[in-house]
N, C-alpha and C positions, 0 to 999 in steps of 0.2 A: 504494500500500500504506500503510495507516495505521500510526501509531507502535507500536501493540500488535503488529501483524503484523511490523513490522521488528524489534522486540525478540524476538519469537518466533523469527523466522528466525535472528537472531544467536545466540540460546540454543541452537538445534538445531545450527547450524554449529559453534559452540564445542565442543559435545559430540562431534560426529562427528570434528572435528579432533583432539581430545584422545584419543579412542579409537583413531583411526588412528595417532597417534604412539606408542601403546603396542602396537598390533597391526598388523604389516606386511601380513598377509593382508587385514585389514579395510580398510587404507589403499588397497589395490588395488581393492577393491569400490567405494569411494567415488569413485574416479577414473575410473569408466567413462565413455567419451565420450558415451554416450546419456543420461546422468543429469545433473541440475543441482539446485541448491537451491530454485529457484522452483517447479519441478515437485514436489519433495519436500514443500514446504509446502502446495501445492495438494492433493496426495495425502492428507496428514495431515488437513487441514481437511475434505475430503470424507469421509474415513473416520470422523472424529469426528461429522460431521453425520449420516451414515447410521446411526450407532449409536443416536442419540436420547439419549445420555447427556450430562450437563452438565459433568462433571468427570472428569479423568483424572490418574493419578499421572505423575510425570516419566518413570518407566521405561516406562509404557504408550506415551507419546508418542515417546520415544526408540526404542522397539521398532518403532513404525510407520515411523520414518525409516530404521531399519536394513532393514526389510522392503522399503521402496521401492528402496533402493540394491541390495539383494541380488537382487531379482527382475528379470529382463531384460524380460519382457513384462507389465508391470503397467499397469492402466488408471488414469491419474492422475485423470480426471474433469474437471468444468467448473470454470473459474476463478471463475465468478460464484456468489457465495453471500452470504447476509445474516448469516453468523456473525461474531461478534466474538471476538477472541483476547485472553485475559487471561493474562499471564505472572506467575507467582507469585514471581518472583525480583526482587531489587532492581534497578530500572532507574535508572541515573544520568542525570539530566536536565542538559543544558547550560544555561548562563546564558541563552542565547537562548530555549531551550524554556521555562524558568521565566518569563521576561519575557512570552513569547507567551501562556502560560496565564494569567498575571496580567492582561494586557491584555484577553484574551477574557472573563475573569470580570468585570472592571470594566465592559466594554461591556454584558454581559448585565444587570448590576445597574442601570446607567444606563437601559437600555431598560425594565426593570421599573418603575423609579421614574417614568419618563416616562409609561408607560401608566397607572400609578396616578393621576398628576396629571391626565392628560387624561380619566380616567374610563373607560378602555377595559376595565378589569378588573371593572367593576360588573356584578352579576348583574341581568338584566332583572326589573323588578318585575312581579308578577302582579297583574292588575287585581282589586280587591276588589269583590265584589258585595254588595249589601244582602241581609240575610236574607230579607226579604219578597219579593225578586225570585226566590228559588229555588223551584222547583216542589216541592210536598210529596209525599214518597213515602209510600205506604200501607204499613203494616206487616202482615205476615201473622200476627203473634203478638199 
């Protein structure tokens, strides 16, 4: 699971835990033995993908999570998807995450510079032909 998906899972889990702490009936729904956070996330992602929409409010996503836990016989769907999750909440990066991102960016810049030096990013030149070598096209006008 990528970091965006982990942040997404964490955000949904926090919401459900907070709501469960305020609503004992809801807390029992979330504790169903046949339900888990991984399947909840898969369900939400597949529901979003099926909708064809690119953006949702927090409440829409939270309601999908509630629906997953509320329904006993819900089809989760396939775990395989090309969707990327973007969490619009502030995500705190650890020092290790920051260093990893910095190192990756530096590596990419070094590779770009190396490719430029070695001429790998040059566009192939189009062979120029002499004007007299071109066949003459007759005009209809």
